[in-house]
C-alpha positions in Angstrom: 0.0 0.0 0.0 1.3 3.4 -0.9 2.0 6.0 1.8 -1.0 8.2 2.3 1.2 11.1 3.4 2.5 11.5 -0.2 -0.8 13.0 -1.2 -0.6 16.1 1.1 3.1 16.5 0.3 2.6 16.4 -3.4 -0.3 18.8 -3.3 1.8 21.1 -1.1 4.7 21.1 -3.6 2.3 21.7 -6.5 0.7 24.6 -4.5 4.1 26.1 -3.8 5.2 25.9 -7.4 1.9 27.4 -8.6 2.2 30.3 -6.1 5.6 31.0 -7.6 3.9 31.3 -11.0 0.6 32.9 -10.1 -0.2 34.2 -13.5 -0.3 30.7 -14.9 -3.7 28.9 -15.0 -3.9 25.5 -13.3 -4.1 23.5 -16.5 -1.3 25.5 -18.0 0.8 24.6 -15.0 0.0 20.9 -15.3 0.8 21.0 -19.0 4.2 22.8 -18.4 5.1 20.3 -15.6 4.2 17.3 -17.8 6.3 18.8 -20.7 9.3 19.5 -18.5 9.1 16.1 -16.8 9.1 14.4 -20.2 12.0 16.6 -21.6 14.3 15.8 -18.7 13.4 12.1 -18.6 14.3 11.2 -22.2 10.8 11.5 -23.6 9.2 9.0 -21.3 5.4 9.8 -21.5 5.5 11.6 -24.8 2.8 10.4 -27.1 3.0 11.4 -30.8 0.4 10.7 -33.5 -0.6 11.9 -36.9 -4.0 13.6 -37.4 -4.4 12.0 -40.9 -3.3 15.1 -42.9 0.4 14.8 -41.9 0.0 17.2 -39.0 2.1 15.7 -36.1 0.4 15.9 -32.7 2.1 15.6 -29.3 0.5 14.7 -26.0 1.6 13.8 -22.6 0.8 10.6 -20.7 2.3 10.2 -17.2 -0.1 7.5 -16.1 2.6 5.1 -15.2 4.9 7.5 -13.4 5.2 6.6 -9.8 4.3 9.3 -7.3 7.7 9.3 -5.6 9.4 10.0 -8.9 7.0 12.9 -9.7 7.5 14.2 -6.1 11.3 14.2 -6.6 10.8 16.1 -9.9 8.5 18.6 -8.2 11.1 19.1 -5.4 13.7 19.9 -8.1 11.3 22.3 -9.8 10.5 24.1 -6.5 14.3 24.6 -6.0 15.3 25.6 -9.5 12.1 27.0 -10.9 9.9 26.1 -13.8 
């Protein structure tokens, strides 16, 4: 069973990061965090597809990223900035 304390801690980190970037809307923040996580982790979670008219589309899927890895990432973002 996963540690329940991770939830409050993750949300606290997310809140601290958001407060440092108050002008960013919540979903923009999530998008930026996903994008940065994927960039620094070798593309893990990047989903690319073609829309049928040769227009590449990129999305982010962090479904399989464990909370402890994402928490570590958020701690680094809190220290170094977005």
